[in-house]
C-alpha positions in Angstrom: 10.3 12.9 5.1 8.9 16.4 5.9 8.8 16.2 9.5 7.3 12.5 9.6 9.6 10.2 10.8 9.2 7.1 8.7 10.6 3.0 9.6 11.3 0.4 7.6 11.6 -3.1 8.7 13.7 -5.6 7.0 13.5 -9.6 8.5 13.8 -12.8 6.9 9.9 -14.3 6.3 8.6 -10.8 6.8 7.6 -10.4 3.2 4.7 -8.0 3.0 3.1 -5.7 5.9 2.1 -1.9 6.0 1.4 -0.4 9.6 0.2 3.4 9.7 0.7 5.4 13.3 -1.2 8.6 13.7 -0.5 10.2 17.2 -0.8 12.8 19.5 -0.4 13.5 23.2 -1.6 10.4 24.9 -3.3 8.7 22.0 -2.7 6.3 18.8 -4.5 5.1 16.1 -2.5 2.0 14.5 -3.8 1.1 11.3 -2.2 -2.3 10.1 -2.4 -5.1 7.1 -0.5 -8.2 6.7 -0.2 -10.0 3.9 1.3 -12.9 4.8 4.6 -14.4 3.6 4.2 -13.6 -0.1 3.4 -10.8 -2.5 0.4 -13.0 -3.9 -2.4 -10.6 -2.4 -1.0 -7.9 -4.5 -0.8 -9.8 -7.9 -4.2 -9.3 -8.8 -4.0 -5.4 -8.4 -0.6 -5.2 -10.1 -2.0 -6.9 -13.3 -5.2 -4.8 -13.4 -2.9 -1.7 -13.2 -0.4 -3.2 -16.2 -3.7 -3.5 -18.6 -4.7 -0.3 -17.8 -2.0 1.7 -17.9 -2.1 2.4 -21.8 -5.7 3.7 -21.2 -4.4 6.3 -18.8 -3.3 9.9 -19.6 -1.7 11.6 -16.3 -1.9 10.3 -12.7 -3.7 7.8 -11.4 -4.0 7.4 -7.8 -5.4 4.4 -6.0 -6.4 1.0 -7.1 -10.1 1.9 -6.6 -10.1 4.3 -9.2 -9.0 1.5 -11.6 -11.7 -1.2 -10.0 -14.2 1.2 -10.7 -13.5 2.2 -13.9 -12.8 -1.1 -15.4 
């Protein structure tokens, strides 16, 4: 995507995980989040976004903006 390689993993029992790797010659920075075997860690944020959507105009980026405006 725009010169950046994107890889997706689909495996049984591998539900929610995000990993971002920044790289340069001879160095790598890995950021990884594992949510376990279900999407339940994301439910509270999703519900907050659903409740806030009617109060928003335009594009809102990031759950943090909803948390701090709430």
